[in-house]
Every structure is written in structure tokens, then in C-alpha cells.
Z-matrix of the N, CA and C atoms (Angstrom, degrees):
N
C 1 1.447
C 2 1.540 1 110.83
N 3 1.303 2 117.76 1 -40.61
C 4 1.463 3 120.57 2 -178.55
C 5 1.527 4 111.02 3 -64.25
N 6 1.309 5 117.01 4 -38.15
C 7 1.469 6 120.35 5 178.52
C 8 1.526 7 110.07 6 -63.09
N 9 1.321 8 116.73 7 -46.99
C 10 1.470 9 120.83 8 -177.82
C 11 1.523 10 111.14 9 -64.47
N 12 1.308 11 117.15 10 -44.53
C 13 1.474 12 119.83 11 178.50
C 14 1.525 13 110.44 12 -68.87
N 15 1.317 14 116.38 13 -32.07
C 16 1.465 15 120.51 14 -178.68
C 17 1.510 16 112.90 15 -64.33
N 18 1.318 17 117.72 16 -46.62
C 19 1.464 18 117.75 17 -178.47
C 20 1.516 19 111.41 18 -70.16
N 21 1.338 20 117.80 19 -28.76
C 22 1.464 21 120.17 20 174.81
C 23 1.527 22 109.63 21 -66.65
N 24 1.329 23 117.14 22 -43.28
C 25 1.459 24 120.67 23 177.76
C 26 1.523 25 111.15 24 -61.94
N 27 1.318 26 116.91 25 -43.36
C 28 1.468 27 121.21 26 -177.50
C 29 1.529 28 110.48 27 -58.83
N 30 1.327 29 116.55 28 -48.74
C 31 1.465 30 118.91 29 -179.03
C 32 1.530 31 111.95 30 -72.31
N 33 1.330 32 117.86 31 -29.10
C 34 1.469 33 120.52 32 175.62
C 35 1.521 34 111.03 33 -68.07
N 36 1.330 35 116.74 34 -40.70
C 37 1.465 36 120.59 35 177.86
C 38 1.525 37 110.79 36 -63.85
N 39 1.320 38 116.50 37 -40.34
C 40 1.463 39 120.32 38 178.05
C 41 1.527 40 110.81 39 -64.88
N 42 1.316 41 117.11 40 -42.89
C 43 1.469 42 120.24 41 178.71
C 44 1.522 43 110.94 42 -65.13
N 45 1.319 44 117.61 43 -41.49
C 46 1.465 45 120.90 44 -179.97
C 47 1.518 46 111.58 45 -65.10
N 48 1.322 47 117.19 46 -34.42
C 49 1.462 48 120.58 47 179.40
C 50 1.526 49 111.57 48 -63.52
N 51 1.303 50 117.12 49 -24.23
C 52 1.467 51 120.70 50 -177.92
C 53 1.534 52 113.05 51 -90.50
N 54 1.320 53 118.45 52 -8.85
C 55 1.469 54 121.42 53 -175.66
C 56 1.521 55 112.68 54 -56.23
N 57 1.341 56 120.79 55 -51.87
C 58 1.467 57 119.15 56 -176.35
C 59 1.523 58 114.44 57 -63.46
N 60 1.326 59 118.53 58 -23.43
C 61 1.456 60 119.67 59 -175.53
C 62 1.523 61 114.11 60 -96.36
N 63 1.316 62 118.22 61 -10.92
C 64 1.471 63 120.04 62 179.70
C 65 1.517 64 109.85 63 -79.77
N 66 1.306 65 116.13 64 128.67
C 67 1.455 66 122.03 65 -178.06
C 68 1.529 67 111.56 66 -57.72
N 69 1.329 68 115.96 67 -39.98
C 70 1.460 69 120.03 68 -176.44
C 71 1.531 70 112.90 69 -72.24
N 72 1.325 71 117.81 70 -15.92
C 73 1.462 72 120.60 71 -177.27
C 74 1.528 73 113.46 72 -111.03
N 75 1.318 74 117.60 73 -0.17
C 76 1.468 75 119.71 74 -177.12
C 77 1.516 76 112.96 75 -62.34
N 78 1.322 77 118.10 76 -39.27
C 79 1.461 78 119.29 77 -179.88
C 80 1.528 79 110.72 78 -67.31
N 81 1.332 80 116.82 79 -37.43
C 82 1.468 81 119.73 80 176.85
C 83 1.525 82 110.09 81 -66.57
N 84 1.330 83 116.62 82 -37.00
C 85 1.467 84 120.42 83 178.38
C 86 1.524 85 110.82 84 -64.49
N 87 1.324 86 116.72 85 -44.07
C 88 1.468 87 120.72 86 -176.96
C 89 1.521 88 112.76 87 -67.40
N 90 1.331 89 117.47 88 -28.14
C 91 1.468 90 120.52 89 -178.69
C 92 1.525 91 112.87 90 -95.96
N 93 1.331 92 117.82 91 -0.82
C 94 1.461 93 120.53 92 -178.42
C 95 1.526 94 111.05 93 -78.29
N 96 1.312 95 115.35 94 164.97
C 97 1.464 96 120.79 95 -179.59
C 98 1.525 97 112.23 96 -71.85
N 99 1.302 98 117.70 97 -18.89
C 100 1.464 99 120.24 98 -179.14
C 101 1.527 100 112.17 99 -102.46
N 102 1.317 101 117.16 100 16.20
C 103 1.464 102 119.78 101 -179.15
C 104 1.526 103 112.49 102 -67.35
N 105 1.334 104 116.81 103 -16.82
C 106 1.465 105 118.78 104 177.97
C 107 1.531 106 111.96 105 -74.45
N 108 1.342 107 117.17 106 -13.75
C 109 1.462 108 121.49 107 174.97
C 110 1.536 109 107.50 108 -77.48
N 111 1.297 110 115.29 109 137.23
C 112 1.463 111 119.61 110 179.32
C 113 1.522 112 110.45 111 -58.72
N 114 1.316 113 116.32 112 135.35
C 115 1.462 114 120.74 113 179.07
C 116 1.526 115 110.68 114 -61.49
N 117 1.326 116 116.82 115 -36.65
C 118 1.460 117 120.34 116 177.99
C 119 1.528 118 110.54 117 -63.64
N 120 1.312 119 117.10 118 -43.73
C 121 1.463 120 121.15 119 179.03
C 122 1.534 121 110.34 120 -63.42
N 123 1.304 122 116.47 121 -40.59
C 124 1.463 123 121.85 122 178.69
C 125 1.528 124 110.32 123 -62.55
N 126 1.327 125 116.42 124 -43.34
C 127 1.466 126 120.80 125 178.83
C 128 1.526 127 111.30 126 -65.79
N 129 1.313 128 117.14 127 -44.78
C 130 1.462 129 120.86 128 -179.87
C 131 1.526 130 110.12 129 -60.64
N 132 1.321 131 116.71 130 -45.22
C 133 1.462 132 120.56 131 178.97
C 134 1.521 133 111.09 132 -61.44
N 135 1.315 134 117.70 133 -41.90
C 136 1.465 135 121.30 134 178.72
C 137 1.513 136 112.47 135 -63.83
N 138 1.329 137 116.72 136 -43.08
C 139 1.468 138 119.88 137 -179.99
C 140 1.537 139 111.45 138 -70.17
N 141 1.330 140 117.53 139 -36.65
C 142 1.467 141 119.97 140 176.75
C 143 1.534 142 109.44 141 -65.63
N 144 1.334 143 117.25 142 -42.07
C 145 1.466 144 120.53 143 175.80
C 146 1.518 145 111.76 144 -59.99
N 147 1.334 146 116.09 145 -39.87
C 148 1.462 147 120.88 146 177.67
C 149 1.528 148 110.81 147 -62.79
N 150 1.326 149 117.21 148 -46.49
C 151 1.461 150 120.83 149 -177.56
C 152 1.530 151 112.72 150 -68.38
N 153 1.330 152 116.68 151 -45.87
C 154 1.467 153 119.83 152 -179.13
C 155 1.526 154 110.23 153 -68.31
N 156 1.330 155 116.49 154 -46.97
C 157 1.457 156 119.58 155 178.05
C 158 1.519 157 111.94 156 -63.20
N 159 1.330 158 116.47 157 -38.90
C 160 1.457 159 120.63 158 178.06
C 161 1.517 160 112.14 159 -62.70
N 162 1.334 161 116.97 160 -38.14
C 163 1.467 162 119.15 161 177.97
C 164 1.524 163 111.09 162 -67.51
N 165 1.333 164 116.88 163 -33.58
C 166 1.466 165 119.53 164 177.33
C 167 1.527 166 111.21 165 -69.72
N 168 1.316 167 116.23 166 -42.20
C 169 1.467 168 119.52 167 177.92
C 170 1.521 169 109.95 168 -65.43
N 171 1.321 170 116.78 169 -39.58
C 172 1.458 171 120.44 170 177.29
C 173 1.523 172 111.27 171 -62.22
N 174 1.325 173 116.30 172 -34.95
C 175 1.467 174 119.51 173 178.10
C 176 1.527 175 110.63 174 -62.27
N 177 1.322 176 117.63 175 -36.15
C 178 1.465 177 120.39 176 177.03
C 179 1.525 178 111.27 177 -63.44
N 180 1.307 179 116.95 178 -32.37
C 181 1.457 180 120.26 179 179.58
C 182 1.519 181 112.77 180 -77.60
N 183 1.328 182 116.90 181 -27.98
C 184 1.462 183 121.23 182 -173.86
C 185 1.526 184 113.07 183 -97.24
N 186 1.341 185 117.08 184 -41.80
C 187 1.464 186 121.26 185 -174.08
C 188 1.527 187 109.49 186 -94.48
N 189 1.326 188 118.12 187 110.86
C 190 1.466 189 120.32 188 -177.15
C 191 1.525 190 113.69 189 -69.94
N 192 1.331 191 118.73 190 -19.60
C 193 1.464 192 121.39 191 -179.02
C 194 1.524 193 113.43 192 -70.93
N 195 1.295 194 118.40 193 -9.28
C 196 1.460 195 120.96 194 -178.52
C 197 1.524 196 112.63 195 -79.87
N 198 1.302 197 117.27 196 -4.86
C 199 1.457 198 119.63 197 172.11
C 200 1.506 199 115.94 198 101.87
N 201 1.298 200 118.90 199 1.42
C 202 1.458 201 121.38 200 178.76
C 203 1.521 202 107.75 201 -88.60
N 204 1.324 203 115.17 202 92.69
C 205 1.462 204 119.66 203 -175.60
C 206 1.515 205 110.40 204 -114.61
N 207 1.284 206 115.69 205 149.79
C 208 1.458 207 120.76 206 177.42
C 209 1.516 208 112.10 207 80.66
N 210 1.307 209 114.48 208 178.19
C 211 1.460 210 121.02 209 -178.19
C 212 1.521 211 113.42 210 -95.91
N 213 1.312 212 118.05 211 -11.00
C 214 1.469 213 120.93 212 -175.94
C 215 1.530 214 112.08 213 -62.12
N 216 1.343 215 120.60 214 -47.77
C 217 1.475 216 118.73 215 179.42
C 218 1.530 217 112.70 216 -59.02
N 219 1.309 218 116.53 217 -39.84
C 220 1.465 219 119.95 218 179.07
C 221 1.526 220 111.08 219 -66.01
N 222 1.323 221 115.55 220 -40.12
C 223 1.467 222 120.09 221 179.30
C 224 1.524 223 111.13 222 -65.03
N 225 1.331 224 117.07 223 -40.59
C 226 1.466 225 120.79 224 179.29
C 227 1.525 226 110.37 225 -63.57
N 228 1.317 227 116.72 226 -45.73
C 229 1.470 228 120.71 227 -179.87
C 230 1.523 229 110.30 228 -63.71
N 231 1.301 230 117.65 229 -45.19
C 232 1.461 231 120.90 230 178.31
C 233 1.523 232 111.05 231 -61.89
N 234 1.323 233 117.19 232 -41.22
C 235 1.460 234 121.80 233 178.32
C 236 1.532 235 111.02 234 -60.90
N 237 1.321 236 116.66 235 -45.97
C 238 1.477 237 120.58 236 -179.52
C 239 1.525 238 110.53 237 -62.99
N 240 1.317 239 117.68 238 -42.17
C 241 1.464 240 120.75 239 -179.54
C 242 1.524 241 110.78 240 -66.05
N 243 1.318 242 117.38 241 -44.43
C 244 1.470 243 120.99 242 -179.65
C 245 1.528 244 110.89 243 -64.74
N 246 1.318 245 117.98 244 -45.25
C 247 1.467 246 121.23 245 179.29
C 248 1.530 247 110.31 246 -63.33
N 249 1.316 248 117.58 247 -41.12
C 250 1.469 249 120.52 248 178.28
C 251 1.521 250 111.07 249 -61.92
N 252 1.316 251 116.82 250 -43.23
C 253 1.458 252 120.85 251 178.26
C 254 1.526 253 110.96 252 -63.29
N 255 1.318 254 116.70 253 -44.46
C 256 1.467 255 120.15 254 179.36
C 257 1.528 256 111.60 255 -63.16
N 258 1.317 257 117.05 256 -38.03
C 259 1.471 258 120.05 257 176.61
C 260 1.527 259 111.06 258 -65.09
N 261 1.328 260 116.86 259 -38.17
C 262 1.462 261 119.99 260 178.05
C 263 1.529 262 110.57 261 -65.09
N 264 1.334 263 116.55 262 -43.21
C 265 1.465 264 120.65 263 178.50
C 266 1.519 265 110.48 264 -63.55
N 267 1.326 266 116.95 265 -42.49
C 268 1.465 267 121.46 266 179.12
C 269 1.529 268 110.85 267 -63.10
N 270 1.332 269 116.71 268 -45.54
C 271 1.466 270 120.29 269 179.56
C 272 1.526 271 110.85 270 -63.83
N 273 1.330 272 116.95 271 -38.40
C 274 1.468 273 120.67 272 178.32
C 275 1.524 274 111.30 273 -65.17
N 276 1.332 275 116.95 274 -36.44
C 277 1.460 276 120.41 275 179.67
C 278 1.523 277 111.50 276 -71.84
N 279 1.319 278 117.18 277 -35.12
C 280 1.460 279 121.15 278 -178.22
C 281 1.527 280 112.73 279 -78.07
N 282 1.314 281 116.62 280 -34.25
C 283 1.457 282 120.56 281 -175.93
C 284 1.529 283 108.54 282 -132.91
N 285 1.317 284 118.26 283 112.19
C 286 1.472 285 120.03 284 -177.64
C 287 1.521 286 113.44 285 -62.62
N 288 1.330 287 118.41 286 -22.61
C 289 1.462 288 120.12 287 179.18
C 290 1.524 289 111.29 288 -68.76
N 291 1.336 290 117.56 289 -30.98
C 292 1.458 291 120.32 290 177.90
C 293 1.515 292 109.84 291 -65.34
N 294 1.292 293 117.72 292 -48.47
C 295 1.459 294 120.97 293 178.83
C 296 1.504 295 112.12 294 -62.34
N 297 1.332 296 117.02 295 -37.77
C 298 1.454 297 121.42 296 179.26
C 299 1.539 298 110.24 297 -64.03
N 300 1.327 299 117.66 298 -39.26
C 301 1.439 300 119.66 299 -178.38
C 302 1.531 301 111.73 300 -67.63
N 303 1.322 302 118.10 301 -28.59
C 304 1.455 303 120.74 302 177.35
C 305 1.520 304 111.53 303 -76.35
N 306 1.316 305 117.86 304 -28.39
C 307 1.472 306 121.33 305 -177.76
C 308 1.518 307 113.16 306 -95.10
N 309 1.313 308 118.26 307 -15.13
C 310 1.458 309 122.35 308 -172.82
C 311 1.530 310 110.57 309 -67.88
N 312 1.270 311 116.95 310 119.95
C 313 1.464 312 122.89 311 176.14
C 314 1.479 313 107.11 312 -120.15
């Protein structure tokens, strides 16, 4: 469970770090309750969370004593990532605004 939640946190921290700099999200950032926090500080915190969390998730892949045994956990994680990607591609094909929001810088 920790491995699965860990990689979700890692990618969420990375995505959050990019919020203040994305053109499409700047208005949402300015109107949010945390807009008084410096955008630079927010980005630094997000990238540090990504790096620290990423090293912990990587430890699960490298150190067998952490309890990640067998191929099933890896298969589940790979399945979730592939299905999520396919859903994003499908949504982008059905609605051009979805694809635009992913490419908008």
C-alpha cells in the first residue's frame, strides 16, 4: 500500500509544483486561498516533495526487505498507469478542450 500511495504522491507533488507557472492555471492560482504563498516557494516545496518521495518509492523497488515481493504489485502499478494514460488519450480525442489543457503552456 505504501508503494502505491507513494508513487501517486510523487506525481501529485510534481504536478502541483507546476501549477503557478502554467498559463492555463494562473488565474486559478491567483484566486486560490494559498495565493499569498510565494509561487517560487510553492514550486520548491513541490520539487523537494517529488525528489524525497521519489527516493522513497525507488527504495521500494531496490530494497527487497521493504516488503514489495513478487510481480503482482508491479503489475498493478503498471496497469493503473497504462489505463490512466489511455483514459487521458480517449478524453483528449473526444473533447479537444481536454487535449488543449494538457498542452497549454
